[in-house]
C-alpha positions as CSV (number, residue, x, y, z in Angstrom):
1,X,-67.7,32.8,12.4
2,X,-70.4,30.6,13.4
3,X,-70.0,27.1,12.5
4,X,-74.1,26.4,13.6
5,X,-75.3,24.8,10.8
6,X,-72.6,22.4,10.3
7,X,-72.9,21.2,14.2
8,X,-76.2,20.7,13.9
9,X,-76.5,18.8,10.4
10,X,-74.0,16.9,12.0
11,X,-75.6,16.6,15.4
12,X,-78.8,15.0,13.6
13,X,-76.5,12.2,11.2
14,X,-74.9,11.4,14.4
15,X,-78.4,10.9,16.1
16,X,-79.5,9.1,13.4
17,X,-76.4,6.8,12.7
18,X,-76.4,5.9,16.8
19,X,-80.2,5.1,16.5
20,X,-79.7,2.9,13.7
21,X,-76.8,1.0,15.2
22,X,-78.7,0.0,18.2
23,X,-81.6,-1.7,15.7
24,X,-78.7,-3.4,13.8
25,X,-77.1,-4.8,17.2
26,X,-80.2,-5.6,18.4
27,X,-80.9,-7.5,14.8
28,X,-77.7,-9.3,14.4
29,X,-77.9,-10.6,18.1
30,X,-81.3,-11.6,17.7
31,X,-80.3,-13.6,14.2
32,X,-76.9,-15.2,15.6
33,X,-78.6,-16.5,19.1
34,X,-81.4,-17.9,17.1
35,X,-82.1,-21.8,17.0
36,X,-81.4,-22.2,13.7
37,X,-82.7,-25.7,14.0
38,X,-86.3,-24.0,15.3
39,X,-85.9,-21.8,12.6
40,X,-85.7,-24.4,9.8
41,X,-88.4,-26.2,11.3
42,X,-91.0,-23.7,11.2
43,X,-90.1,-23.0,7.6
44,X,-90.7,-26.7,7.2
45,X,-93.8,-26.3,8.1
46,X,-94.4,-23.3,6.5
47,X,-93.6,-25.4,3.5
48,X,-95.7,-27.9,3.9
49,X,-98.5,-26.0,4.6
50,X,-98.3,-24.4,1.5
51,X,-97.5,-26.7,-0.9
52,X,-98.4,-30.6,-0.1
53,X,-96.7,-31.7,-3.2
54,X,-93.4,-30.5,-2.1
55,X,-90.3,-33.7,-1.8
56,X,-88.0,-33.9,1.1
57,X,-85.1,-33.3,-1.3
58,X,-86.7,-29.7,-2.4
59,X,-87.4,-29.2,2.0
60,X,-84.0,-30.2,2.6
61,X,-82.7,-27.8,-0.2
62,X,-84.7,-24.7,1.4
63,X,-82.9,-25.8,5.3
64,X,-79.7,-25.5,3.6
65,X,-80.5,-22.3,2.0
66,X,-82.1,-20.8,5.3
67,X,-79.0,-22.1,6.9
68,X,-76.6,-20.7,4.9
69,X,-78.4,-17.2,4.9
70,X,-78.5,-17.2,8.5
71,X,-74.3,-17.8,8.7
72,X,-74.0,-15.0,6.0
73,X,-76.5,-12.7,7.5
74,X,-74.7,-12.9,11.2
75,X,-71.1,-12.1,9.6
76,X,-72.6,-9.4,7.2
77,X,-74.7,-8.0,10.1
78,X,-71.5,-7.9,12.4
79,X,-69.6,-5.9,10.1
80,X,-72.5,-3.8,9.2
81,X,-72.6,-3.0,13.1
82,X,-68.7,-2.3,13.2
83,X,-68.9,0.5,10.3
84,X,-71.3,1.9,11.2
85,X,-70.0,2.3,14.9
86,X,-66.9,4.0,13.0
87,X,-68.9,5.9,11.3
88,X,-70.6,7.2,14.7
89,X,-66.9,7.4,16.1
90,X,-65.7,9.4,12.9
91,X,-68.9,12.2,12.9
92,X,-68.4,12.9,16.4
93,X,-64.8,14.0,16.5
94,X,-65.9,16.2,12.8
95,X,-68.4,17.1,15.1
96,X,-66.2,18.8,17.5
97,X,-63.6,19.9,15.5
98,X,-66.0,22.1,13.8
99,X,-68.0,23.6,16.5
100,X,-63.9,24.8,18.0
101,X,-63.5,26.1,14.7
102,X,-60.1,24.7,14.7
103,X,-60.0,22.9,11.4
104,X,-63.5,22.7,9.3
105,X,-61.5,21.0,6.5
106,X,-60.2,17.9,8.7
107,X,-64.0,17.9,10.0
108,X,-65.5,18.4,6.4
109,X,-63.1,15.2,5.4
110,X,-64.2,13.2,8.5
111,X,-67.8,14.1,7.3
112,X,-67.2,12.3,4.6
113,X,-66.0,9.3,5.4
114,X,-68.6,9.2,8.0
115,X,-71.0,9.6,5.4
116,X,-69.5,6.7,3.5
117,X,-69.5,3.9,6.2
118,X,-73.0,4.7,7.1
119,X,-74.3,3.7,4.1
120,X,-75.4,5.6,0.6
121,X,-79.3,6.7,0.5
122,X,-79.8,7.0,3.8
123,X,-80.5,10.4,5.6
124,X,-77.5,10.4,7.9
125,X,-75.1,10.3,5.2
126,X,-76.9,12.9,3.2
127,X,-76.8,15.1,6.2
128,X,-73.0,14.7,6.6
129,X,-72.5,15.4,3.2
130,X,-74.2,18.6,3.4
131,X,-72.9,19.4,6.2
132,X,-69.3,19.0,5.0
133,X,-69.8,20.7,1.7
134,X,-70.7,23.7,4.2
135,X,-67.6,22.8,6.2
136,X,-65.6,23.3,2.6
137,X,-67.0,26.4,1.0
138,X,-67.7,28.2,4.1
139,X,-64.8,30.1,4.6
140,X,-63.7,32.5,7.6
141,X,-63.1,35.6,6.7
142,X,-59.6,36.9,6.2
143,X,-59.1,40.8,7.7
144,X,-56.9,42.7,5.1
145,X,-54.2,45.2,6.8
146,X,-54.5,47.9,4.5
147,X,-58.6,48.2,5.6
148,X,-58.9,51.6,7.8
149,X,-61.4,49.9,10.3
150,X,-59.0,46.7,10.8
151,X,-56.8,47.6,14.2
152,X,-54.0,45.2,14.4
153,X,-53.2,45.2,18.5
154,X,-56.8,43.5,18.9
155,X,-57.1,42.0,15.8
156,X,-60.8,43.2,15.8
157,X,-62.7,45.6,13.0
158,X,-62.8,49.4,14.4
159,X,-66.1,50.6,14.6
160,X,-66.0,53.9,12.2
161,X,-66.4,57.2,14.2
């Protein structure tokens, strides 16, 4: 049985996941390498320009908030990069399994896990979920040995004369 639909959806989803992984990695590396002192200084200048009546306590509180935000974004960003990487690996394994038509049920389960790890409302997980549904729903044809056009020796249906 041809599983072209599942393979195509899996490959497109994997490519979209790789693109998202590259952008997320660049963003996390950029935030991790950013000079927090310089960022805080730029925010302080912007706050003073927009509201000259701000006190030094307000500015200090905003600086602390920005520093904490950058730290949390770095940690959450690396977790996101790791989950996206695992999703890409699972989707590649699923595409290989479904393309060889060896175990489409296992490929469907891998597509579901890849979709869960890559996000909820993005395009790639939706494609993975559709591929998983196709893996579960489409059954390989079973040949009945009672069928007069079925040849047991070759395991291929015979053509009527």
